[in-house]
NUBA-33368 format. One record per residue (C-alpha): residue number from 0; x, y, z. Coordinates in pm, 1 decimal, decimal comma. Layout:
REM residues N
PT marvex        X        Y        Z
PT    NUM        X        Y        Z
...
END
This chain:
REM residues 383
PT marvex        X        Y        Z
PT      0   2816,6    -67,6   -864,9
PT      1   3160,3   -158,1   -730,0
PT      2   3309,4    160,6   -877,3
PT      3   3040,3    374,2   -712,6
PT      4   3105,1    206,0   -376,2
PT      5   3478,8    273,4   -406,3
PT      6   3413,8    640,0   -476,4
PT      7   3177,3    663,7   -180,1
PT      8   3422,5    496,6     58,2
PT      9   3703,3    722,9    -65,2
PT     10   3517,4   1019,7     82,4
PT     11   3517,1    868,0    433,3
PT     12   3811,4    872,4    677,5
PT     13   4012,1    551,2    634,4
PT     14   4015,8    479,3   1008,5
PT     15   3636,2    509,0   1022,5
PT     16   3589,9    256,4    741,8
PT     17   3836,8     13,8    902,4
PT     18   3657,9     35,1   1239,0
PT     19   3320,1    -33,8   1078,5
PT     20   3459,4   -334,8    890,4
PT     21   3612,7   -472,3   1209,9
PT     22   3275,2   -448,6   1384,7
PT     23   3096,7   -614,3   1092,7
PT     24   3220,7   -963,2   1186,8
PT     25   3077,0   -926,4   1537,2
PT     26   2747,2   -809,0   1387,8
PT     27   2750,7  -1111,2   1158,4
PT     28   2788,8  -1342,3   1458,7
PT     29   2492,5  -1183,0   1637,1
PT     30   2265,8  -1202,0   1332,2
PT     31   2367,0  -1559,4   1252,1
PT     32   2293,9  -1676,5   1607,8
PT     33   1950,4  -1519,3   1583,7
PT     34   1887,7  -1690,1   1247,7
PT     35   2008,5  -2024,9   1383,1
PT     36   1748,9  -1999,6   1660,8
PT     37   1474,7  -1994,2   1397,5
PT     38   1631,9  -2280,0   1201,5
PT     39   1641,8  -2494,0   1514,1
PT     40   1272,0  -2426,4   1580,6
PT     41   1158,8  -2465,3   1219,5
PT     42    997,3  -2807,3   1271,6
PT     43    824,9  -2690,9   1591,1
PT     44    688,7  -2376,1   1421,0
PT     45    549,2  -2572,2   1125,9
PT     46    382,6  -2813,2   1367,5
PT     47    221,2  -2521,4   1552,8
PT     48     80,1  -2383,3   1227,5
PT     49    -49,8  -2723,9   1117,8
PT     50   -211,5  -2805,8   1452,5
PT     51   -370,7  -2460,9   1457,7
PT     52   -517,4  -2527,5   1110,4
PT     53   -339,9  -2215,0    985,1
PT     54    -95,7  -2363,2    734,4
PT     55   -257,2  -2414,8    391,0
PT     56   -158,6  -2482,4     29,2
PT     57   -278,8  -2279,8   -268,7
PT     58   -377,6  -2603,7   -443,3
PT     59   -648,3  -2648,2   -176,6
PT     60   -842,0  -2340,2   -293,5
PT     61   -840,4  -2423,8   -664,4
PT     62   -708,3  -2260,1   -978,3
PT     63   -936,4  -1984,2  -1110,2
PT     64   -853,4  -1801,5  -1430,9
PT     65   -563,0  -1558,5  -1421,3
PT     66   -698,7  -1223,0  -1296,8
PT     67   -606,7   -879,0  -1424,0
PT     68   -393,7   -679,4  -1181,6
PT     69   -278,9   -327,4  -1111,1
PT     70    -23,0   -176,9   -873,7
PT     71    -42,8    169,7   -715,6
PT     72    240,4    356,0   -544,3
PT     73    325,8    714,5   -457,6
PT     74    614,3    938,9   -365,2
PT     75    684,9   1290,8   -242,2
PT     76    980,2   1529,5   -255,2
PT     77   1064,4   1866,7   -104,0
PT     78   1336,0   2074,3   -268,4
PT     79   1474,4   2297,9      7,1
PT     80   1574,2   2621,7   -166,7
PT     81   1719,4   2945,7    -25,3
PT     82   1397,1   3142,2    -64,9
PT     83   1125,3   2877,1    -65,5
PT     84   1045,0   2505,4    -67,9
PT     85    940,4   2335,5   -390,1
PT     86    689,6   2071,9   -275,3
PT     87    575,8   1784,7   -497,6
PT     88    401,5   1451,0   -469,3
PT     89    274,1   1200,2   -721,5
PT     90    104,1    862,4   -752,0
PT     91    103,3    616,9  -1042,2
PT     92   -102,7    309,9  -1132,8
PT     93     60,4     37,1  -1342,5
PT     94   -109,1   -262,4  -1504,2
PT     95     30,7   -607,5  -1430,5
PT     96    193,1   -849,4  -1670,9
PT     97    -11,8   -929,4  -1979,9
PT     98   -186,0  -1140,7  -2077,9
PT     99   -435,9  -1094,4  -1940,2
PT    100   -499,2   -726,3  -2010,1
PT    101   -790,8   -538,6  -1859,9
PT    102  -1053,0   -479,4  -2129,6
PT    103  -1282,7   -261,5  -1920,3
PT    104  -1256,9    117,2  -1952,0
PT    105   -966,8    257,5  -1750,2
PT    106   -990,8    630,9  -1702,1
PT    107   -678,8    827,5  -1797,5
PT    108   -442,1    963,0  -1683,2
PT    109   -311,5    675,7  -1471,0
PT    110   -124,5    916,4  -1247,6
PT    111   -181,0   1214,6  -1019,5
PT    112     71,2   1492,5   -946,8
PT    113    100,1   1808,1   -738,1
PT    114    386,0   2061,0   -740,1
PT    115    389,1   2409,2   -590,3
PT    116    626,3   2644,8   -406,9
PT    117    561,8   2663,7    -33,5
PT    118    709,3   2863,3    253,6
PT    119    993,7   2711,2    448,7
PT    120    852,6   2465,0    700,2
PT    121   1001,8   2141,7    836,9
PT    122    656,9   1976,5    829,9
PT    123    578,5   2028,4    461,2
PT    124    660,0   1661,3    397,7
PT    125    397,6   1557,0    654,9
PT    126    121,7   1725,0    453,7
PT    127    264,8   1596,1    125,5
PT    128    236,9   1238,6    252,1
PT    129   -131,1   1289,9    325,2
PT    130   -190,6   1434,3    -22,7
PT    131      4,3   1144,9   -173,3
PT    132   -228,0    900,0      6,0
PT    133   -532,3   1077,0   -137,5
PT    134   -390,6   1037,3   -487,4
PT    135   -300,5    671,1   -440,1
PT    136   -645,0    572,6   -313,9
PT    137   -818,6    764,1   -592,4
PT    138   -619,7    574,2   -855,4
PT    139   -677,2    243,2   -675,8
PT    140  -1054,2    284,9   -672,0
PT    141  -1070,8    400,3  -1035,4
PT    142   -865,2    104,2  -1162,2
PT    143  -1104,4   -153,8  -1315,9
PT    144   -875,0   -453,3  -1255,3
PT    145   -966,9   -768,9  -1065,4
PT    146   -688,8   -713,9   -811,2
PT    147   -537,5   -380,3   -709,2
PT    148   -213,2   -400,9   -511,5
PT    149   -132,0   -114,2   -273,9
PT    150    215,0    -53,0   -135,7
PT    151    240,9    -42,3    243,0
PT    152    -16,3   -121,6    508,7
PT    153   -391,7    -63,1    485,6
PT    154   -355,3    142,6    803,4
PT    155    -96,3    380,2    655,0
PT    156   -341,5    616,8    478,4
PT    157   -526,9    687,4    803,2
PT    158   -204,3    749,4    997,2
PT    159    -55,7    979,2    732,1
PT    160   -383,4   1164,5    677,0
PT    161   -441,7   1229,7   1046,0
PT    162    -89,8   1374,7   1076,8
PT    163   -139,6   1588,8    765,8
PT    164   -479,0   1728,0    870,6
PT    165   -350,2   1815,9   1217,6
PT    166    -58,6   2005,5   1063,4
PT    167   -278,3   2197,5    815,7
PT    168   -517,5   2299,1   1094,3
PT    169   -220,5   2408,8   1304,0
PT    170    -97,3   2627,1   1016,0
PT    171   -442,6   2778,2    970,5
PT    172   -467,2   2859,6   1341,6
PT    173   -142,7   3053,8   1295,7
PT    174   -294,3   3239,2    999,7
PT    175    -90,7   3049,8    738,4
PT    176   -283,7   2935,2    430,0
PT    177    -91,3   2712,3    187,7
PT    178   -171,1   2569,4   -153,8
PT    179    -80,3   2221,9    -35,9
PT    180   -319,3   2258,3    257,2
PT    181   -602,6   2372,8     29,8
PT    182   -537,4   2083,8   -207,9
PT    183   -540,0   1835,3     78,9
PT    184   -874,0   1964,0    208,1
PT    185  -1027,6   1977,9   -140,5
PT    186   -953,9   1607,8   -189,0
PT    187  -1049,3   1502,6    163,6
PT    188  -1411,6   1404,0     98,4
PT    189  -1308,7   1185,6   -196,2
PT    190  -1032,5   1035,2     17,8
PT    191  -1282,6    921,1    280,6
PT    192  -1511,4    772,2     15,4
PT    193  -1225,6    589,1   -155,9
PT    194  -1075,1    465,1    171,0
PT    195  -1410,5    326,7    284,6
PT    196  -1451,3    144,8    -49,2
PT    197  -1108,6    -18,1    -14,6
PT    198  -1140,3   -109,4    353,3
PT    199  -1479,9   -271,4    302,0
PT    200  -1409,1   -431,4    -40,6
PT    201  -1774,9   -526,2    -67,3
PT    202  -1768,0   -569,4   -446,5
PT    203  -1729,7   -934,5   -538,8
PT    204  -1550,0   -851,3   -865,3
PT    205  -1274,6   -637,7   -706,9
PT    206   -995,3   -708,3   -460,7
PT    207   -797,6   -430,1   -295,0
PT    208   -504,5   -558,5    -90,3
PT    209   -193,9   -402,9     64,5
PT    210    151,8   -559,6     63,3
PT    211    387,0   -389,8    310,9
PT    212    752,6   -463,9    240,6
PT    213    869,4   -348,6    584,2
PT    214    671,7   -457,0    887,4
PT    215    713,4   -507,1   1260,9
PT    216    384,5   -693,8   1315,1
PT    217    384,8  -1023,1   1507,2
PT    218     25,8  -1147,7   1516,3
PT    219    131,7  -1511,3   1474,2
PT    220    450,1  -1466,4   1674,4
PT    221    255,8  -1354,1   1978,7
PT    222     -2,6  -1628,9   1929,5
PT    223    262,0  -1904,9   1925,8
PT    224    536,0  -1737,1   2132,8
PT    225    793,6  -1727,5   1851,9
PT    226   1136,0  -1559,8   1892,6
PT    227   1080,5  -1184,2   1930,0
PT    228   1391,4  -1090,5   1730,4
PT    229   1202,1  -1128,6   1401,5
PT    230    860,0  -1022,3   1277,5
PT    231    615,5  -1276,0   1131,4
PT    232    712,2  -1211,0    769,5
PT    233   1080,5  -1271,4    836,6
PT    234   1018,5  -1594,9   1029,2
PT    235    766,9  -1733,6    779,2
PT    236   1007,0  -1673,5    490,6
PT    237   1220,5  -1949,1    646,0
PT    238    920,4  -2167,3    732,6
PT    239    679,7  -2167,5    436,6
PT    240    743,7  -2370,3    124,1
PT    241    643,2  -2241,2   -222,9
PT    242    264,1  -2255,5   -261,2
PT    243    194,1  -2238,6    112,7
PT    244     -4,7  -1966,2    285,6
PT    245   -150,1  -1896,5    628,2
PT    246   -521,2  -1860,8    697,9
PT    247   -622,2  -1494,3    739,5
PT    248   -623,8  -1371,6   1099,5
PT    249   -727,0  -1030,3   1241,7
PT    250   -472,6   -750,0   1224,4
PT    251   -303,7   -668,5   1553,8
PT    252   -504,8   -399,0   1732,9
PT    253   -330,6    -67,1   1813,8
PT    254   -255,3     33,0   2172,6
PT    255   -498,5    324,6   2134,6
PT    256   -818,3    345,0   1925,7
PT    257   -789,5    461,3   1564,8
PT    258   -845,3    833,4   1519,8
PT    259   -885,8   1068,3   1222,9
PT    260   -926,4   1445,5   1247,6
PT    261  -1196,9   1604,7   1030,3
PT    262  -1102,2   1947,0    883,3
PT    263  -1466,0   2058,8    842,7
PT    264  -1781,5   2069,9   1053,0
PT    265  -1969,8   1820,2    839,4
PT    266  -2195,7   1546,2    975,9
PT    267  -2167,0   1343,2    654,4
PT    268  -1786,4   1343,4    678,3
PT    269  -1804,6   1243,8   1042,5
PT    270  -2028,8    951,3    948,7
PT    271  -1782,8    844,4    677,4
PT    272  -1495,8    876,3    926,1
PT    273  -1676,8    657,4   1179,1
PT    274  -1745,9    391,8    914,6
PT    275  -1376,1    392,6    823,0
PT    276  -1274,5    350,5   1188,7
PT    277  -1517,1     58,7   1214,2
PT    278  -1370,5   -100,6    899,6
PT    279  -1017,3    -55,9   1037,0
PT    280  -1109,7   -300,5   1312,4
PT    281  -1196,9   -563,7   1051,4
PT    282   -867,6   -582,7    862,9
PT    283   -718,4   -929,7    822,7
PT    284   -365,9  -1042,1    741,8
PT    285   -227,3  -1354,1    575,0
PT    286    110,6  -1467,8    445,0
PT    287    187,9  -1639,1    115,5
PT    288    501,1  -1771,9    -50,8
PT    289    441,6  -1791,0   -423,8
PT    290    781,4  -1923,8   -541,8
PT    291   1103,7  -2046,3   -383,9
PT    292   1288,3  -1738,3   -515,7
PT    293   1048,4  -1501,1   -337,3
PT    294   1022,7  -1406,6     30,9
PT    295    689,0  -1448,1    201,8
PT    296    433,8  -1175,3    123,5
PT    297    238,0  -1010,6    402,4
PT    298   -108,8   -937,4    264,1
PT    299   -357,7   -710,3    438,1
PT    300   -722,2   -722,4    329,5
PT    301  -1082,6   -653,7    425,2
PT    302  -1282,4   -915,2    612,7
PT    303  -1507,2   -963,2    306,9
PT    304  -1203,6  -1097,5    119,6
PT    305  -1056,6  -1292,6    411,9
PT    306  -1380,3  -1484,3    469,1
PT    307  -1441,8  -1576,8    103,5
PT    308  -1234,7  -1873,4    -14,8
PT    309  -1310,0  -1805,7   -381,2
PT    310  -1170,1  -1452,1   -350,2
PT    311   -863,9  -1588,2   -169,9
PT    312   -811,0  -1824,9   -464,1
PT    313   -821,7  -1532,9   -710,1
PT    314   -579,2  -1335,5   -493,8
PT    315   -327,6  -1619,4   -469,7
PT    316   -346,2  -1687,8   -841,5
PT    317   -287,4  -1320,9   -919,8
PT    318      9,5  -1302,3   -683,6
PT    319    161,9  -1620,8   -821,5
PT    320    133,4  -1496,4  -1181,1
PT    321    273,1  -1149,0  -1103,2
PT    322    573,6  -1279,0   -905,9
PT    323    707,3  -1533,3  -1151,6
PT    324   1015,7  -1330,9  -1243,8
PT    325   1328,6  -1412,1  -1038,2
PT    326   1511,5  -1103,5   -915,6
PT    327   1194,5   -902,2   -848,4
PT    328   1084,0   -959,0   -489,7
PT    329    739,5   -796,5   -515,2
PT    330    448,2   -822,7   -760,8
PT    331    544,0   -689,9  -1103,9
PT    332    302,6   -389,9  -1117,6
PT    333    409,1   -272,1   -770,8
PT    334    774,5   -310,4   -866,7
PT    335    733,0    -96,5  -1179,2
PT    336    522,9    163,9   -995,5
PT    337    786,3    178,1   -720,5
PT    338   1069,3    229,7   -970,9
PT    339    876,7    509,2  -1140,4
PT    340    791,2    710,5   -830,0
PT    341   1144,5    679,0   -693,3
PT    342   1251,1    921,3   -966,1
PT    343   1015,3   1199,3   -854,2
PT    344   1298,9   1396,5   -694,6
PT    345   1476,8   1403,4  -1032,0
PT    346   1162,7   1538,1  -1196,2
PT    347   1140,7   1808,1   -927,5
PT    348   1502,2   1902,3   -998,7
PT    349   1424,8   1931,6  -1371,3
PT    350   1117,9   2142,2  -1290,1
PT    351   1330,7   2370,1  -1072,1
PT    352   1573,8   2427,2  -1358,8
PT    353   1291,8   2511,7  -1598,3
PT    354   1137,4   2743,5  -1339,7
PT    355   1472,2   2916,0  -1285,6
PT    356   1516,2   2972,7  -1658,0
PT    357   1167,7   3126,5  -1682,3
PT    358   1237,2   3357,6  -1386,1
PT    359   1561,7   3472,2  -1551,0
PT    360   1369,3   3554,7  -1870,2
PT    361   1127,2   3772,3  -1671,7
PT    362   1388,7   3940,2  -1450,3
PT    363   1541,7   4274,7  -1553,3
PT    364   1801,1   4293,4  -1278,1
PT    365   2098,3   4084,9  -1169,7
PT    366   2028,2   3718,0  -1251,9
PT    367   2251,5   3625,9   -958,5
PT    368   1957,3   3715,6   -734,9
PT    369   1751,7   3448,6   -911,8
PT    370   2027,0   3188,3   -894,1
PT    371   2080,7   3245,9   -520,9
PT    372   1708,8   3226,4   -445,8
PT    373   1666,8   2901,1   -641,2
PT    374   1980,5   2732,7   -509,4
PT    375   1906,8   2384,7   -375,7
PT    376   2045,9   2297,6    -33,2
PT    377   1878,2   1965,0     29,1
PT    378   1609,5   1743,6   -121,0
PT    379   1387,9   1547,2    115,5
PT    380   1193,5   1261,4    -37,8
PT    381    999,0    954,7     65,8
PT    382    719,8    709,5    -15,9
END
């Protein structure tokens, strides 16, 4: 790692690197002062949580048997070529640490993938994210495990899907029909069904929860007037001891009502959409610190889970078991799924090379024309 850093710094102007390093000490002072403010208020914050009957211990809810778990994550990549864009997205589902192993039937494959050439467009990634969400939720609902961990917020699928549908409809109004747009619309009905299942979590034998790693939410911070420099997860990482969690509270409401565009004139889809919007207003959030070597987890869940202490006990036990490895700061199945999907851009690059070779086999003219057309200028990726 040190060698790589040296090579990277060698490509920057020396004066630029020196100036950044000089400013780093000042940045350190600012961040430390902000952290010290939390440390000084640590006792006061714990007292607020205790008096509000929000601070709890996992030992209070009991120790059910270790549940089976699964983690689902997705990724997308756009290879920007001279003549076209190579668009791809994928989602994977990974089983948690064993034992225990899920004995119920688990439909294969435990992944979904899409790859297709598309015309140059800066918004291709927007539609890919929506398709990626469709794939993730499909895998999450099909997984038979007791607990299914989703990466990100429970609100993310709706936000990404609304953006994607709006873009596809905009393309269609301009007379542009794309394979990625057709795929998104073909999966849309199933997406709504799966999303509703997850947001309601009415089944007593299944828990679907989301664990966002990056968050700006401050439900507790606003309730108790905590320092605004940090979000709740950051502050509670310094406050909660191992085994402590906060009672579930409603998710912070958006400034404007939730909205999701429907790509078809279909009363049944509109009804499903309305039920999803209603369920979005019943999302709860709690925080849990499983071990002293782990930061606090922000957990988003349906109200059916938040209001059932036995399901909370199963959730905490599953999280504790899947986060027992030092050095991994998220549940094991999510960590493995995340590592897998991060390599999607490399798979797209390999696919491009194979595609190029096939085009050269079919071409009777100058192969330079093929090589120019398939030259990669930039790869855009995300999760």
